[in-house]
C-alpha positions in Angstrom: -8.0 -1.4 3.6 -6.1 0.6 6.8 -8.0 -0.6 9.2 -6.0 -3.7 8.8 -2.4 -2.6 9.5 -1.1 -3.7 12.7 2.2 -2.4 14.4 5.1 -4.0 12.9 3.9 -4.0 9.5 5.3 -3.3 5.8 4.4 -1.1 3.3 4.4 -4.4 0.9 2.3 -5.8 2.7 -0.4 -3.0 3.0 0.0 -2.4 -0.6 -0.9 -6.5 -1.0 -4.2 -5.5 0.6 -4.7 -2.7 -1.3 -4.5 -4.5 -4.7 -7.0 -7.5 -3.3 -9.3 -6.0 -2.3 -9.6 -4.0 -5.6 -9.4 -7.4 -7.7 -12.0 -8.6 -5.4 -14.4 -6.1 -6.3 -14.0 -6.5 -9.7 -10.9 -4.6 -10.3 -8.3 -6.5 -13.1 -5.5 -4.5 -12.5 -4.2 -1.6 -10.6 -3.8 1.9 -13.4 -1.0 3.0 -10.9 2.0 1.4 -8.3 0.0 2.9 -5.0 1.8 4.8 -3.2 1.8 3.1 1.2 4.8 4.9 3.0 4.3 6.1 6.5 5.9 9.0 8.5 8.7 10.9 6.5 8.6 9.3 3.2 4.5 9.8 3.1 5.6 13.2 1.7 6.9 11.8 -1.3 4.6 12.4 -4.4 6.0 9.2 -6.7 7.7 7.1 -3.3 7.0 3.4 -5.1 9.0 1.2 -2.7 6.9 0.7 -0.5 9.4 -2.0 1.1 9.7 -0.2 4.4 8.1 -1.1 8.2 4.8 1.5 8.3 
């Protein structure tokens, strides 16, 4: 999934790629809300806003 990142991409876009990958490989649902964050937000354990640019 990380290979799909591009400059200016938003966290929710990468989250969407992750969920798509999981479902295309047999996953029925995610076990948790993905933590997709960049910069200082990457250190927040339960960051799930996923709405800012990476």
